[in-house]
N, C-alpha and C positions, 0 to 999 in steps of 0.2 A: 503495498498502499505506498504511496507517495500521497506527502503532505499539499492541503489544499488552502493556495494561496487563498487572502481575506481582497474584499471589493476596494481596498485602501491600492495595496499592492499591485494589482491586474491594472485598475485606473493610472496611475503615476507611471506605468509601462508602459502602454498606450496611448498616453500621450506625451512621454516624450520620443517612444517611437514614431509617432505621426509629426514630432518636429524636428526629428536629428534621424532621417529612416538609413542617412550613407556613414554615422556614425558606428552606428552598431553591426556588430559582426555575429559570428554561432559560436563564439569564446568567452570564456565565463571572466575571463582577468582580465581583458580586453574593455570586456564592458563596464565594468568593476571601475576603471580607467577615469572612462567617458564619462560616467554620471560622476564621479566628480568633480570632474571638469564642469558638465552644462547643469547641472541641479545640485542647487541647498536640501540633501538629504539631511537631516536631523543627525538618524543613529545611523552605527555599523548593521546594526544587526537588517533595517528596512533597507536599507542601499543594497547589501547581498541579496536581500528576497528580490529587488526589484531588479537585479542584476540576471540570477537565474532566473526569471520569466520573463526577461528579455529571451537571454540566451536560451530557452526552452523554443516560447513562441517561433522565433528566431528560422530554427531548425525542422520545426512543424513547418515555418512556409516552404525553407527549400527542398522540404519532401513534398508536399504538396503538387510544388512546380515539377518538379523532376516528375512528379506520374503522370501530371496532364500529358509533357509534354513527348512522352516515350512509352 
């Protein structure tokens, strides 16, 4: 069983991805660094949760794109 993210984490992640779609990649460490630059997230835990959700969201979108084209 995986962890279910709160609505706050999902909202932050979607908002940041719509503003900066070219900055995020399917790499957790890279996304953490980008979040430090572009967002003022008050806690380390929340920043890591948002980075993890973004990473998972981007990987899922990449899989969906490859299955549609192939």
